[in-house]
N, C-alpha and C positions, 0 to 999 in steps of 0.2 A: 434238733429243737427239743426243748424240755417243756412238757406240759404238766401242770399240777392243778388239781382241783382244790377248792377252798376247804374241803373236808379231809384233805390229806393229813395223815398223822405225822407229827414232827418226829424226826429221828433224834434230834438233840434240842436242848434248850437254847444253846448258842453255838454258832459256828464262828470260829476265829480264823480269818483269812490271813495267813502269814505267821510263821513260827520264829520270827526274830525275837529279841528280848522284850519288845513292846507287846507282841502277841502272847508270849509265854507268861508275862506278868499279868496280862489281862485275863488269860485262861485261869491262872492260879487264883486271882481275886474272885472271879465269878464262880469258880468251882467251890471255893470256901464259903460261898453264900448259897450253896445247895444246887448249883446248876450243873447239868450234864453238858460237857463241852467237847467239841471236836475242833482240833487245830489242823489246818491244811497248810503244808509248807512245800513250796516248789522245789527246793534243793533237797539233797540227800541227808543233810544235817540241819539241825536247828540252832538258833542263837544269833544268826546274822553277824553283826559287827561285834557282838559280845561273845568272843570265842578265842581260843588259843589252839595252836597246833605245832608239831615238831618240824624243824628244818635242820638237818645235819647235826642233831644233838642239842640244838637250841630250841627253847619253847617260845615262839613268837605270838603276840596278841594280834588281833585284827586292828592294827593302829595303836599308838600309845594312848593310854587312858588315865585320867584322874577322876576318882569318884567324888563329886562335889556335894556340899550340903549334907554330909554324912551323919553328923551328930543329931541334927533335928530336921532332916529333910525328908523328901518323899520316899526314897529308898529305905531309910531307917524305919519309917512308919510301916511300909510294906513288910519289911523283915520282922519287925516286932509283932505284927498282927497276923501274918500269913505264912511265914517260913517255919518249917520244922527243923531246918538245919541252917546254921549261921556260918557264912564265910568269915575268915579272920582278916582283919584289915590292919595295914601298917601305915603309920603317919606318913603323909605324902612328902613333906619337906618344904622347900622354898622354890620361888621362881627366880631365874637368873637371866642376865644377858652376858654374852661372851665377847670380850674384846681381845686385842693383842696381848693384854696384860693378864688375861685369865677371866675368871668368873666374878661378877658383881651382882649382889642381891638387888632385886627391884625393890624400891622403898616400900615401907609398910604404911606410910602416911605422908601427907603433904609436906610436913616439916622435914622429914627425911629426904623427900624428893628435891628440896632446895639444895641439898648437898650431894646429890647424885651425880658425881663428876664424870660419868660416862658421856654426858651431854654438856655442851658449853654452858657456862654459868648464866649468861644472859638468857639463854633459852629456858633454863630451869626456872628462873624467876618469872618469865612471861607465861610459861605453862602452869606454874603454881597459881598465878592470878586467874588464869582461865579455868583451872580446876575448881578453885574456890567459888568462882562465879557459877559454874555449872552445878556444883554441889548445893549451893544456896538456892538456885532456881529449882533444882529437882526437889529439894526438901519441901518447898512451899508451892509445888505444883505449877511452877512457871516455866518449866523446861519442855520445849516441844519435842515429843518423842521421835519425830522425823527429822530433827536437826542433825545434819551430818557432822561427823568429827572434823572433817577438813575445814568446813566453814566456821567452826568454833575456834580454830587455832589462831593465835596471834600472827600478825604479819612479820616477815623478816626472820623466820627461824632458819637454822642451818639445814642442809640436806640430810645430815645424820639424824637430826631430831625428827624431821618428816618421816624418815625411814623407820625410826624407832616407833613412832605413833602408828604408822601404817602396819608394822608388825604386830603391835598389840591389837589393832582392829581385826586383822586376819585371824589372830589367835582366838578372839572372842566371838566373831561372827562368821568367819570364813570368807569375808569380803574386805575390800580396801576401805580406807578411812573416808572415801567419798560415798561409800554405800553403807557405812556403819553409823548408827545414830550415837550421839553422845550418851544417851541414857543407857544404851547397851553396854558401853564401856564402863559406866559407873555401876551398873547393876550386875554385870556379867561375872560369873565364876568367882564370887566373893570378893571382887575388886572393891566393892563398897560394903562396909560393915562397921558396926559399933558407932560410938559417938565421938565427937572431937573432945579430947581431954583438955583440961584447963591449961596444962603446961605448954601446949602448942601455941598458946597466945602470948607466951613470954618472949622477950627479945632474945635473938640467937646471937651469942657472942662471936660466932664464926662468920657472921654477916654484919659487921659494924656499920657499913655504909648503906645497907638496905635492911631495915628492921622487918623481920618476918611478921611480927605482931602488927606492925602498921599496915602491911600489905593486906592482911586478913581483915583487920578492923575497919580499914578504909572501904574495903569491898562490902563488908556487912553493913556499914553505915549507909551506903548507897541504897540499900534495900530496907533500912531501918529494922534490922533483924538482930540487934545485939542481944535482945532478951531471949533469943531462941537457940543459943549455942548448944545446949544439951541435945537438941533434936537433929543437928547437922550430922550427916554421915560423913565418913572419911574414906579416902582412897586406901584400900588395903589389899596389897598383892603378896604380902609376906606373912609369916607366922600363921599359916592357914592349916596347921596340922589338925586342929580340933574340928575343922570343917571339911577337910579333904584327906583322902587316903587312897592306897593302892591295895587290891586284894592279894594276900599272900597265895601263891600258887597260880597267879595270873587271872586273866578275865574268865577263863573256863571255870574257875572256882565259884564265881557268881552264877554262871549258867548252871553248873552242877547243883548248886544249892536250890535254885528255882525248880529244876527237874526233880530233885529228891523230895521237895516239898509238895509236889503235885499229887493230889489224891487220885484214886482209881476212877473217879468220875470224869477224868480228862483223857481223851484219846488223841494221840498225835499221829498223823499220817504224813510222812515225808515223800518226796517225789510226786507231790499232788499239787499241781499248779491250778489255782482257781482261774477259770477262763470266763466265768459268767456268774453274776449274782442274780439269783432267781427272784422273780417278783410275782405277786398276785394283785393286780390292780395297782394301787399306789403304795404297797408295802413290800418289804423284803421278806422272803420266806425260805431262803436257803442259798446254797452255792453249788456250782457244777465245776468239775474238773474235766480233763480230757476224756476220762473213762467212766466217771460216776457222777451222780447228783445226790445231794443231801438236803433234807428239809429241817428247818429249825424255827424257833419262835423269834429269835433275833440273830443278826449277823454283825460281827465286829470286824471291820476291815483295817488291817495294820500294814498293808503294803504301801507303796508310794501313792499318796493321795492324787498326785498328778495323773496317775494311770487309771483312776477310778472311772472316768467316762468311757473307757474301753470295755468295762465290765457291766455297766448298767446305764439305763437312760436317766439323764439328769437335766434339771432346768438349765437353760443356756446361760443365765447370769451366774449360777454356781460353777458351771464349767469354765466360764471366763475367769472367775476368782481362782480356781484351781490352777489355771494356766499361769498365774502370777507367782506361783511358788518358786522361789529361787533356790538353787542348789550349788554346792561346791564340790569340786573334784579334788581329791587329795592323793598324793604319792607318799607312801611310807617306805623308807629304806631301812631295813634291819641289818645291822652289822654285828657279826659274831667275832669277837676279838680273842686272839690267842692268849692274851693275859690282861689283867686289869690295868687300866691306865689312870695315872694321877689326874688327868684332865676330867675324868668322870668319877672322881671320888666324892660323890654327893648323892643325896636323894632329892627328888624334885624334878624340875625341868628347865631347860633353856628356851627362851622364846625369841631371841634375836641375836644375830651377828651382823656387824656392819656390812651392808650391801645385800642382805637377804633375810627374809623371815622364815623361820622354821620352828618346830617344836621338837626338842630333843629330850630323851628320857632314858637313863641307864637302868632298865627295869630289873636286871639281875641283882642290883644292889638291895632290892627289897626282899628277894628270896634267891639265895645262892643256887638252888636247885633248878632255876630257870636256864642256867648255862652250865656246861660241863665244868667240872672242878677246876678252879684256878682261872677260868675264862670269864668273859664279860659280854653281855648283850645290851646294845644301845639301839634305840629306834629314833629315826629322824622323819618327821612329817612335814611336807610342803604342800601348799595350795598351788594347784596347777590349772592352766586354762584348758578347757576341754578341746578347743579347736587346735591346740598345738600338738606337735608330734611327741608322743609319749617317750620315745627313745631319746630325743634331744632333751626333754625335760629331766630324764634320769641322769643324763650326763651333766647337765647344768647343776642339778642338786648335788651330785657327788663332788663336783668341782668346788662347790661352796663348803661342803663338809671338810674337804682336804685343806681348804684355805683357813677354815675356822680352827681345825685341830691338826697342825702340821705334824707329819710323821705317822698319822693314823693308818695310812695305806700299808705300812710295813707290818701292821698288827692284825690286819683283816684276814680271817680265814673263811668267813661265810657272808655272802651278800644275798639278801632276799628282798624282792620288791612287791609292794601291794598298791593297787590303784583302786580306790573305793570312793563312794559317796558317804562321808562320815556322818552327816545328818540328812534326814529326808527333806529338811527345809533349812536354809541359812537364815539367820536373823538380820535381814537387810531392811533398808528404809521402805522400799516399795514392794517388798515381798509379802506373801500371804501365808497365813496359817489356817488350816481347815477347821480346827475346832473339833469337838467331840460329836456333835449331832450333825447328821446329814439331812438334806431335804426329803429323803425317803424314809417313811415310817419304818421303825424296827431296824434301821441300818445305822450303826455307830462307827466312829473312827477312833483309832488310837495310834500313837507313834510319834516320832520326833518332828513330824510336820503338822501336828495338831496342838502343840504347846511350845511356846517360845522360851520358857524359863530354863535357865542353866543349859546344860549340854549333855550329850551322850546318854549313858545309862540313867543318869538322874532325870533327864528330860523324859525318857521313856517311862520312868516311874511316875512322874507328874501326870503323864497322859493316862496311865492306868487308874490313878486316883480320880481324875476327872471323869473317866468312863464310869467308874463306880458311882460317883456323885450323880451323873446324868441319868443313869439307869434307875437309881433309887428315886430320883425326882419323878421319873416317868413311870414309877411303880412296876418296873420290870424285875425288881429284886424284893 
C-alpha cells in the first residue's frame, strides 16, 4: 500500500506509463516543452511495435509497416519540430492484388476502377456507382459514420468481389466488412484524397455500352450536386509515394531517431511494470511499479486503455466505455528467401489474393542491407481470430502463401512468426476510442486506442499531438 501526503514533493513533472512509440513520442514532446519526464516500460526494450531485430541474418520489423501521411502528417510535424535527427524515408510504392496472372495495381480513382479487370465487369460498374454515392454523401455530410461496408454494397456481387472488399476492410480496420464503416474505407490510409478531375466525367471509349460519365452525372443529379464537383474526393489507393514511405534501415531507424532526439530531462526505466497509478483524492499524483513508487504532477498512460481499470479507480460509465474497445490479433510470417524472386520485384504491398486477405511487403527492396547479400525478405500479415488455435492459423496462412506464389517453398531459408496486437484499438463501428483526457484529474492517455485517424506510427503521432494540445489547454504546459 502506497501512502502519499498532499505536501509530497514531485519527483518528476510527468510520468509516462509505457515505452512504446506512443509513450516515447509523448515523452519527447513534453520534454521539449521543459518537462522532466520519467518513462516506465515493463519490457526490457522500448519501442513496442515500432522496432526491428535480427533473425538468422535477416532484419525483421515487428510487422510490415507503411508510414502514412508523411509529407504533411502528424509524424512530419513532430519530426520537424522536435527531432534532432531525421530518419531517411523511401517512397512506398503501390498497392497490388495478386492473381494467377501476377500483380495488378489497385486503381487510383473510380474511372480506373471501372476497368479493374481482376473483378467481373458487372461488379465493377455496380461498385463504381456505390462508391460515387458514398463519396457524394461523405462530401456533404450525409454519410452515416456507422454504416457498414457490407450493407452499402449492391446486391448480386460475385464471391470474388465480396472477398476483395472484405480484404480491403481488414486492411484498413482490422475487421470484416460487416464491422467496418464505409467512411473508414473512404478516409483510411489515403484511400480518399484530392478532387475529382474534370476528365473523369468524359465518356470512356472502352465502355461504349455504359457511359462512365452518365453513371456519375446521374448519381450527382439525384443529389443536385453538379455544382460541387471540385469538392468531391476520389478513391485513391495508388500513386501514394508523396504520402507514404518506408524508413530506410527498418522501423528501428524511427525508434533510434526518437531516442537520439530525447533530451537529458527524460529518464527511461525498462523492466518497470506500472502496477498502480497513485492518486490523492480525485487527482493522479504518480505511479508505482512492483518495487518503487514515483510522484509527479501529471501522469500519461500509454498502455492498453482497456487495462486502465486495473490500475486506478474509475467511474463505472467510463469503464464500460473502455470495455468496448475492439482489438485485432495479427499473425506475421517473415520469409527469408535464398535469392530474389521476380514475384516480389516491386515496392509497395499486396493486400489480397483470391481466397484470402493478407498484407505482403518485400521490405528488403527498400534497403538491401535488411537481408544478406543477394537474398530477399518478405513479410506477410494476416488477421486471425483470437479463439482459434495459433498453430492451425500458421499452417492456414502458409498454405495461402504457397498458393499465391507457387514454388516459393523451394526458396525459403528462414521462417519467423510474430503474433501481435498491431493497434491498441481497431476502427470498428461499435468500437470505442478513449481520447486524451481521462475522468481523473492530471491523468492523460496517449496511444493508438485514443485516436482513430490513420494507423500505426502515424496514429501514435496523432495521439502525441492531441496530448500536447490537451495539456496546453489545461495549462499544464
